[in-house]
C-alpha positions as CSV (number, residue, x, y, z in Angstrom):
1,X,0.3,-0.1,0.1
2,X,2.7,2.8,1.0
3,X,4.5,1.9,-2.2
4,X,1.3,2.3,-3.9
5,X,0.6,5.6,-2.6
6,X,4.6,6.5,-3.3
7,X,3.5,5.8,-7.1
8,X,0.5,7.7,-7.2
9,X,1.7,10.6,-5.8
10,X,5.3,10.6,-7.7
11,X,2.4,10.5,-11.0
12,X,0.5,13.2,-9.3
13,X,3.5,15.5,-9.3
14,X,4.5,14.2,-12.7
15,X,1.2,15.6,-14.3
16,X,1.8,18.8,-12.6
17,X,5.0,19.8,-13.5
18,X,4.1,18.6,-16.8
19,X,0.9,21.1,-16.8
20,X,2.8,23.9,-15.6
21,X,6.0,23.0,-18.1
22,X,3.3,23.7,-21.0
23,X,2.2,26.8,-20.4
24,X,3.1,29.2,-22.5
25,X,5.3,31.9,-21.1
26,X,3.8,35.4,-20.0
27,X,4.9,37.5,-22.8
28,X,2.9,40.6,-22.8
29,X,3.5,44.1,-22.3
30,X,2.7,47.4,-21.8
31,X,2.7,49.2,-25.0
32,X,5.6,50.9,-26.4
33,X,5.0,55.0,-26.2
34,X,5.2,56.5,-29.3
35,X,7.6,58.5,-29.8
36,X,8.1,61.4,-32.3
37,X,10.3,63.5,-34.5
38,X,10.8,66.9,-33.9
39,X,12.3,69.3,-37.0
40,X,14.5,72.6,-35.7
41,X,14.9,75.4,-38.2
42,X,17.1,78.4,-36.7
43,X,17.9,80.9,-38.5
44,X,21.8,82.2,-37.7
45,X,23.5,81.2,-34.4
46,X,23.4,84.1,-31.9
47,X,22.6,84.3,-28.2
48,X,19.2,84.8,-28.3
49,X,18.3,81.8,-30.8
50,X,20.7,79.6,-29.1
51,X,19.2,79.8,-25.4
52,X,15.4,79.7,-27.1
53,X,16.9,76.3,-29.1
54,X,17.8,75.3,-25.7
55,X,14.8,76.0,-24.1
56,X,12.7,74.3,-26.5
57,X,14.2,71.2,-26.2
58,X,14.9,71.2,-23.1
59,X,11.0,71.2,-21.7
60,X,10.2,68.6,-24.5
61,X,12.6,66.5,-22.7
62,X,11.0,66.9,-19.8
63,X,7.6,66.4,-20.7
64,X,8.2,63.4,-23.0
65,X,11.7,62.1,-21.9
66,X,13.1,59.8,-24.1
67,X,10.7,60.3,-26.5
68,X,11.6,62.9,-28.6
69,X,14.5,63.0,-31.8
70,X,15.6,66.0,-33.3
71,X,16.9,66.9,-36.2
72,X,18.3,70.4,-35.9
73,X,19.4,72.6,-38.7
74,X,21.0,76.1,-38.9
75,X,19.9,78.4,-41.9
76,X,23.4,80.5,-41.4
77,X,21.2,83.9,-41.3
78,X,20.0,83.1,-45.3
79,X,16.3,82.8,-45.6
80,X,16.7,80.9,-48.5
81,X,18.5,78.2,-46.3
82,X,15.5,78.0,-44.6
83,X,13.3,77.5,-47.3
84,X,15.6,74.3,-47.8
85,X,15.7,73.2,-44.6
86,X,11.9,72.9,-43.6
87,X,11.4,71.3,-46.9
88,X,13.5,69.1,-46.0
89,X,11.4,68.2,-42.5
90,X,8.2,67.8,-44.8
91,X,9.9,65.4,-46.9
92,X,11.2,63.2,-44.2
93,X,7.7,63.9,-42.5
94,X,8.8,64.9,-39.0
95,X,5.8,65.3,-36.5
96,X,6.6,68.7,-35.7
97,X,8.2,71.8,-36.8
98,X,10.3,74.7,-34.4
99,X,10.9,77.7,-36.5
100,X,13.5,79.7,-34.4
101,X,12.6,83.5,-36.0
102,X,10.4,85.1,-38.5
103,X,12.2,83.6,-41.9
104,X,12.2,79.9,-40.6
105,X,8.7,80.3,-39.8
106,X,7.3,81.7,-42.7
107,X,9.7,79.5,-45.0
108,X,7.9,77.0,-42.7
109,X,4.4,78.2,-43.8
110,X,5.3,78.2,-47.2
111,X,6.5,74.6,-47.2
112,X,3.5,72.6,-45.1
113,X,0.0,73.2,-44.2
114,X,-0.6,69.9,-42.4
115,X,2.6,69.6,-40.1
116,X,2.3,71.4,-36.5
117,X,4.4,74.5,-36.8
118,X,5.5,76.2,-33.2
119,X,7.6,80.0,-34.1
120,X,9.7,81.1,-31.3
121,X,11.6,84.9,-31.3
122,X,9.2,86.1,-33.9
123,X,8.2,89.2,-32.6
124,X,5.0,90.2,-34.4
125,X,3.5,86.8,-36.4
126,X,0.8,89.3,-37.9
127,X,4.0,91.0,-40.0
128,X,5.5,87.9,-40.3
129,X,2.6,85.8,-41.9
130,X,0.8,89.0,-43.8
131,X,-2.3,88.8,-41.5
132,X,-4.0,91.9,-41.5
133,X,-6.2,92.7,-38.1
134,X,-4.4,89.8,-36.3
135,X,-5.8,88.7,-33.2
136,X,-3.6,86.8,-31.7
137,X,-4.6,83.5,-32.7
138,X,-2.8,82.6,-36.3
139,X,-5.3,79.5,-37.2
140,X,-4.4,75.9,-39.4
141,X,-1.2,74.6,-38.2
142,X,0.7,77.3,-37.0
143,X,1.2,78.7,-33.4
144,X,4.2,80.0,-31.3
145,X,5.8,82.6,-28.8
146,X,6.6,86.1,-29.5
147,X,9.5,87.4,-28.1
148,X,7.9,90.9,-28.3
149,X,8.9,93.7,-25.1
150,X,6.6,96.9,-25.2
151,X,7.6,99.2,-27.5
152,X,6.2,102.3,-26.0
153,X,8.1,101.5,-22.8
154,X,11.0,101.1,-23.9
155,X,10.8,104.1,-26.0
156,X,9.8,105.4,-22.9
157,X,13.3,104.2,-21.7
158,X,15.3,106.2,-24.3
159,X,13.6,109.5,-22.9
160,X,14.3,107.9,-19.0
161,X,17.9,107.6,-19.5
162,X,19.0,110.2,-21.8
163,X,16.2,113.4,-21.4
164,X,18.8,116.1,-22.7
165,X,19.4,114.2,-26.4
166,X,17.9,115.4,-29.2
167,X,18.7,113.2,-31.8
168,X,17.7,109.7,-32.0
169,X,19.3,106.9,-34.8
170,X,17.1,104.0,-35.5
171,X,19.7,101.2,-36.5
172,X,17.9,97.7,-38.2
173,X,18.5,96.0,-41.4
174,X,15.5,97.1,-44.1
175,X,15.6,92.9,-44.7
176,X,14.1,92.1,-41.0
177,X,10.0,92.6,-41.5
178,X,9.9,92.5,-37.6
179,X,12.8,95.0,-37.6
180,X,11.0,97.5,-39.7
181,X,7.3,96.7,-37.5
182,X,9.2,97.6,-34.5
183,X,11.3,100.8,-35.8
184,X,7.8,102.2,-37.1
185,X,6.1,102.1,-33.4
186,X,9.2,103.1,-31.7
187,X,9.8,106.4,-33.9
188,X,6.4,107.4,-33.4
189,X,6.6,107.0,-29.7
190,X,9.6,108.8,-29.9
191,X,8.4,112.0,-31.5
192,X,5.7,111.7,-29.1
193,X,8.2,112.3,-26.0
194,X,9.7,114.8,-28.3
195,X,12.6,113.1,-29.9
196,X,13.6,113.7,-33.7
197,X,14.1,110.2,-35.1
198,X,16.3,109.3,-38.2
199,X,16.5,105.7,-39.8
200,X,19.6,104.2,-40.5
201,X,18.9,100.8,-42.6
202,X,21.5,98.4,-43.4
203,X,20.8,95.5,-46.0
204,X,23.1,93.1,-44.7
205,X,26.7,92.6,-43.3
206,X,28.3,94.7,-46.0
207,X,26.9,97.6,-45.4
208,X,26.0,97.6,-41.5
209,X,29.6,99.1,-40.5
210,X,29.5,102.3,-42.9
211,X,25.3,102.7,-41.7
212,X,26.4,103.0,-38.0
213,X,29.6,104.8,-38.6
214,X,26.6,107.5,-40.0
215,X,24.3,106.9,-37.4
216,X,26.7,107.3,-34.5
217,X,28.2,110.6,-36.6
218,X,24.6,112.0,-36.8
219,X,22.9,110.7,-33.2
220,X,22.7,111.6,-29.6
221,X,21.8,108.0,-29.0
222,X,20.6,104.7,-30.8
223,X,18.2,102.3,-31.0
224,X,18.2,98.8,-31.8
225,X,15.4,96.2,-32.0
226,X,15.1,92.8,-32.1
227,X,17.4,92.1,-35.2
228,X,19.1,89.1,-36.0
229,X,22.0,90.8,-38.1
230,X,22.4,93.2,-35.9
231,X,22.4,90.4,-33.0
232,X,24.7,88.5,-34.8
233,X,27.1,91.7,-35.6
234,X,27.1,93.2,-32.0
235,X,30.7,93.4,-31.4
236,X,30.8,95.2,-34.6
237,X,28.3,98.0,-34.0
238,X,30.1,97.9,-30.2
239,X,33.6,98.8,-31.2
240,X,31.9,102.1,-33.7
241,X,29.4,103.1,-30.9
242,X,31.8,102.8,-28.2
243,X,34.6,105.1,-29.3
244,X,32.1,107.3,-30.5
245,X,30.4,107.7,-27.2
246,X,27.4,107.4,-28.5
247,X,25.2,104.7,-26.3
248,X,22.5,102.3,-27.6
249,X,19.1,101.4,-26.2
250,X,18.3,97.9,-27.9
251,X,14.9,95.2,-27.8
252,X,16.8,92.5,-26.2
253,X,19.5,91.4,-23.7
254,X,22.0,89.6,-26.3
255,X,21.9,92.6,-28.4
256,X,22.8,94.7,-25.4
257,X,25.4,92.6,-23.7
258,X,27.1,93.2,-27.2
259,X,26.5,96.7,-27.9
260,X,24.1,98.5,-25.5
261,X,23.4,100.2,-22.2
262,X,20.0,99.0,-21.8
263,X,17.1,96.9,-22.7
264,X,14.1,95.5,-22.0
265,X,14.2,92.1,-22.6
266,X,12.8,88.6,-22.2
267,X,14.5,85.7,-21.6
268,X,15.2,83.6,-24.9
269,X,15.4,80.4,-22.6
270,X,11.9,80.8,-20.9
271,X,10.6,81.6,-24.4
272,X,11.8,78.8,-26.1
273,X,10.8,76.4,-22.9
274,X,7.3,77.6,-23.2
275,X,7.4,76.5,-26.6
276,X,8.5,73.3,-26.0
277,X,5.6,72.9,-23.6
278,X,3.1,73.5,-26.4
279,X,4.9,71.1,-28.3
280,X,4.6,68.2,-25.8
281,X,0.4,69.1,-25.6
282,X,0.2,69.3,-29.4
283,X,1.7,66.0,-29.5
284,X,0.5,64.4,-26.9
285,X,-2.8,65.0,-28.7
286,X,-3.9,67.3,-25.7
287,X,-4.3,70.7,-27.6
288,X,-5.1,71.5,-30.8
289,X,-2.6,74.2,-33.1
290,X,-5.2,75.9,-34.7
291,X,-6.5,77.3,-31.3
292,X,-3.5,78.1,-29.6
293,X,-2.8,81.6,-29.2
294,X,0.4,83.0,-29.5
295,X,2.0,83.1,-26.1
296,X,4.1,86.0,-24.9
297,X,7.1,86.3,-22.0
298,X,7.5,88.6,-18.9
299,X,10.0,91.5,-19.9
300,X,12.9,93.0,-17.5
301,X,14.4,96.3,-17.3
302,X,18.3,95.4,-17.7
303,X,21.6,97.1,-17.9
304,X,24.7,96.5,-19.8
305,X,27.2,97.3,-16.6
306,X,30.6,97.6,-18.6
307,X,29.5,100.1,-21.2
308,X,27.8,101.9,-18.5
309,X,30.7,102.7,-17.0
310,X,32.5,103.0,-20.4
311,X,30.1,106.2,-21.1
312,X,30.0,107.0,-17.4
313,X,26.4,106.3,-17.3
314,X,24.2,105.7,-14.0
315,X,21.7,103.2,-14.5
316,X,17.6,104.7,-13.2
317,X,16.8,102.7,-9.9
318,X,14.6,99.3,-11.3
319,X,17.2,97.9,-13.6
320,X,19.0,94.5,-13.3
321,X,22.9,94.0,-14.4
322,X,23.2,91.5,-17.1
323,X,24.8,88.5,-16.1
324,X,28.4,88.4,-18.1
C-alpha cells in the first residue's frame, strides 16, 4: 500500500509539473510609448536664438523623456536656407517643426499646411505671415511664442536714460520685416516724447559698419530693435559706437550685452521652454494648434554694467545688471 501511494504521488507530481511546463510564457507587456521626430530650423547662431532652441529642447525632453528625436538645422543667416531645411523636414515627415526666428516661420508656413509649426523668437506674427487685423491666434497649423517686449516702454526708456538727447538714430536691418515693424512703432512713440528720429537701415553685413558709423555721427543715442543681423554683429556695432561715445538702447538682452547700455528684454531660454511645452501638448494630443494663441514672456529692465561704466552712465532705479 505504501508503495502504491508513493507511485500515485509521483504520477500526480509529474502531471502537475508537465502542466506547468506546458503553460505559455507570459510575453504580454505594456504597449510601447509613441516616439516623435521634431525638426528645428534656426535662422542663425547667436545668443538669443541659441537660448530659445535650448529651452525648447529642454522642455520637450522634460515632458516626453526619451521619446523625441531632434533634427536640428541652422540656416546660417540665409532665408533661402530656411526654405531648404523645412522642405527637408516635410519630405522626411517630421511630427512637428519648430521655426526659430521670422524667416524660419515664413519658410515653414510656405512648405506645409499639415505638419504643426511652432515659431519662437518671432516679434509680430501678423507682420511675419501677412495677416491683416491679427487677433493673437494664427489658426491652421501655426502657433508659437513672441519675443516682443512693450515698444512704448522701450521708447520711454530712451527718455528715462537720456532726457537731454535730441536726435535718436534707429539702426536696423531693412531685410527683416519685424525690425521694420518695431522701428515704425518706436519712432512714433519717440516723436511723441519730443525726439527727432532718423532711420539708419543696413541691408546686410556688407554695409552694416558704414551705416552704423553714419548713425554714430548723426545721433545722440541709438535704438536697435530685436534684429537678427544686429545680434549676430553686435561686437562690430560696439566697436563703432563705444569709441564715438554714443549709447544704444536695445530691444533684447543679447544685443544689449554686445553693444548696448540698456534694454527691456525677455528671457529667450524661457521663451523657448514655453514653446517646448506647447509642442508637448500638441504631440500628446492634448491641444489643437489651430486654437492655440501666441504666447508671450514677461520682460525685465536690464543694463550693461561694463558699457555704462565706459560711457559714464548711472542706471536709473529698477534695472538689473546683465550677467556676463
